[in-house]
Residue, then its C-alpha position, 0 to 999 in steps of 0.5 A: m742553173d737554179a730552177n727559179i732562174k731557169m723558169n723566170p719569164n724575164t728574158v734578161v734574168a734568164y739570159l744573165g742567169k742571175p736574179c734581177k737584184e744582182f744585176t750590175k752595169a756590166d750585166i746590162v751592157r753585156f745583155i745589150e751587146e749580145n742581144g742586138i739591143r738598139m735603144v734604151n728607155f728610161m721610165y719614171p713615175a710623175a705626179d699624175g701616176r703615169l710612167k714617163t719615158l725618155n728614149f736613147v739611141i745607143n750611139n756607141a759604147e762610151y755613150l751607153d756607159a755615160i747614160l747608165t752611169c750618169g743618167e740624164r737631166v729632166d724638167g722636174s717642173s713638168l713632172f711634179p707640181f711642187i718643183e718650180a720652173g726657176s730651179s726645175d732640173l732633176y736627174v734620173l738614174p736607172r735602177f739596173c734591177t728593173a731592166f726588161v725588154d720592151p714588148f711593144a718597141e719596133l726596135p729592140t729596146l731595153a727599159m729600166l725604171c729610174s730614181f730621181f735625184n736633186k742638184d746635189g746628187e741626193p735622192l729627191e725627198s718628195s719623189p713618190e718612189h723615194t718616199l716609199r723607200k723611206a717608209c719601208k726603211a722606217f718600218n724596218d728601223v722601228t720593228g726589225m721586220e720587212f714590209q711586203a705588199m701585193g696589189e689586186l689590179e682591177y680594170y675594165v676592158i671596153a670594146p664593141d659588143d659582138e652580141m654572142f654568148p652574152a655574160t650575165d650582168q654583174k655576174g662575171y666573177h671568174e667567168s670562162a670564155p665564150y661568156a668572158k670576152f677578154n680572157e686572151f687579152r688578159t693572159q697576154c697582158m700577164a705574159y708581158i707583165a711577167q716578162a717585165g719582172g712582175q710576180i703574178k699570182y693569177g688573173h681572172s674576169e671580175v664581177g662587173n660586166f654590162t653593155i651600153d650603147g653597143m659597147i661591152y664593158e668587162q671587168n678583169e683583175i690581175e693579182f700579184l704575189p707579195v714581195n718587198a713593198n718597193d718592188a710591189a709598187d714598181q710591178l704595179m706601175i709597169a703592169k698598168w703601162i703594159i695593159r694600156n699599151l696592149a689594149y691600144k694595139y688591140g683597139y680596146d679602151i681600158t680604164f682603172a677608174p673607181k666608178i664606171t657608171a651608176g649601179k655597176a661595180g667600180s674598180g678597186l686597187h686592193v693591197h695585201m700586206r704581210i710582215v716578214k722576219d728572217g724570211q718567215n711570215q709573221m702574220l700568224d701565231g699558232g694558226v691564228l692572227s698574230a699580235t704582230a698582224r693585229k698591231a699593224i691592223a690597229g695602225m691602219m684603223e687609226l690612219a684609215a681616213a687619211i690613207t684615202a688621200f693617197g689611195n682615192t684621189n679624185p671625186t669619183s673615188y667617193f662614189r665607189l665608197v658607198p654601201h652594197q658595192e663590195a667597197p668599204t664605208n666604215v673603219c673596221w676589220g674582220d675575217r673573210n668579210r668583204s663589207v669591212l675596210v681591212r679584211v683577213p682573207l682565208g689563210w690556209a690555216a686548216k689542219s687538213d692536207m687538202c691536196r692529198i684529199a683531192n689527189p689520193l695518190e699524193p704523199v703527205s705534202n707538209y707544205d708551210t701554208t703560213q707563208k700565204q697569210t696576208v691582210e687586205m686594205r680594200s679602200p684604195d682604187g685605180s686613181a691612187d698614186i701607187y708609191q704614195l699609197i703603199a708608203g702610206l700603208a707602211v707608215a700606218c702599219r708601223h704606227g701600230f707598233e708605236l701605239d701603246n693601245a694597239l691591241e685594244v684598238a684592234e679589238r674595238t674595231y673588229v667586226n664579224v658581221n656584214i655591217h650593212r645589214k639592217e640587224n647590224e645597225d647598232k654596230l654600224k653606228n659605233l664605227a668611224q666613217l671613211p671620208d665622202s669627198c676629196e676635201a674631207s680626205a684632205d682634212c683627214l690627212e691634215a689632221a694626221r700629217v705628223v704621223f706621215e712626216k715622222h721619221n722623215v718619210f713624207s716630206p711636208a712639201m709632198i703633204d702640202g701638195i696632196i692636200s692642195r690638190l684634193r681641196s682643189y676639187a671643191d667636192r665636199t657636197l658633190r655626192a649629195d648634190i649629184g644623188d641619183n642624177q645619172e647624166e651628171m654621174l656619167k659626166l664625172v666618170h668621163k672626166y676622170f676616165h683615165c685616172g692613174 
C-alpha cells in the first residue's frame, strides 16, 4: 500500500486503500456495509456560515443507493435569504470524496459534504460552494494554473479559571502546559479534523489570553496545509464544526469572533495562497518572489477593500482592523511584516542546509523548499463566509493577471517598514485604507462588483444579498460612536460572539 494511504488518519481512506478523490458510490456502500455504519449524514453550508445536517437511517440497500444517487430535497428559503419561499426547493447531493466517520455520533455514522442543485438539476449559481468552484475554474481558464489556499483558524477557548500556573497576559504565543491550559483539547481537535480529511500543518496556543469574571480566555490556532482551494474551504468548515462539538462535550465555550474584548488580541482567519502549475509552486523565481506572485498580489491590492465584504462580515470585524493589534488597516504588502495587509512569510529561500547544520550526522538533504512559499492575506476573520472569501481571493488573484499595470501596482503598494511607527507617517499617508464598517465595505463591493461577476463567478443575486446584509447593520459611524466605551463594546461582542 502507498505510504501516504497507509499513514492517512481518515479511516475511510485507510480502509478503502485509495485517496479520497477516487471514492466512488460503490466504495461508500462497501465501507458502510463492512464497517457497521447505521446512519448517513448530509452536511452543507448555509448563509450563516455554519454547516447544516440532515440525518438518514439506512433502511435497506435500495434506500442507501437512492440517497447516494439522488440526494434529497431541502428548503432553500430557510438556508439562503436570496431564495423565496414560493419556489424554495433545492436538492442536496453528497460529494463522496468528503466522506468521514462522525467522531461524535453515538451510532456509527458516515458524514459527507453536499452540493446544492436547482429544480433543473443544475448547480445552484448562488451557493457559496459552487461560487468557489467557478472562481477556481476562471482562475485556471485565465492563467492556466491552479489556485491553492490554506487557512489559519484562530479561536478562543473559554472555561472556568483554575488559577494555577497563570499565563502571562497577551503573551500566550506557542506557550506550553501548564501555562497553556487547552493544549490537549486542541490536539484532540486536530486528531478529529485529520480523521475527517483535514490536511493540518500544525497547531499552537496564540498570543491572546486573559481572565475576566473567573473565566479564562485562551487563544489557539490550527493551521492547514495548502491544497486545492475548494478542499481548503471544505476543511475549514469541517474544522469549525469539530472544534465547537468537542468543546461542547468538554463543557467549554468557543468563539471565532474577530473581537473578544477591548484591548485584547482578536481572532483572524488569515488565508495563505500559492499558485501551482504542473505540480510546481510558481511563487518563487530564482529564489525571489516571482512575477506570477506579484501579479496575484497586485490583484489583491486592487480589490482589498471589497474583499472585506466576504471576510469581515459583522460590525465587530472593524474593531479588530485597527492599528497596533497585529491586524492590517492599510492596503499594502511586504516581506515578513505583520503590519501589512498581504504578507510574504519567510519562505525557506536560504541556501544553507539547516537540517544538516542542526543534525551533523545527516547527509545533504536536497529538499525542494520552493514548494513552501505562500503569500498571506491578513484582513479576514472568523465571521467570514469561507467559500465566498476564498472565491473572492481567487477572483482578486486572477484579476492581477488581467491588469496591464499589475507589476507597477505591486511596486507602488510594497512597504518594508512597520507602517504604524511614527517615523513612517509619510508612507502611511500614501496608502489606501481598508473600510471601517460593514456599510463602507458594502460600498467597496458595489464599486468593484463587475470584477467579481466577471466570468460568471459571483452571481448578481449573491452580490446584492451581501451588500444588503452589510448595509443592514447601519454601522457607518459605530466605531467612532463607541470609542473607548468598554460597556458598549462588550455588548457588541456578546451579540456577535458565535459568528460564522
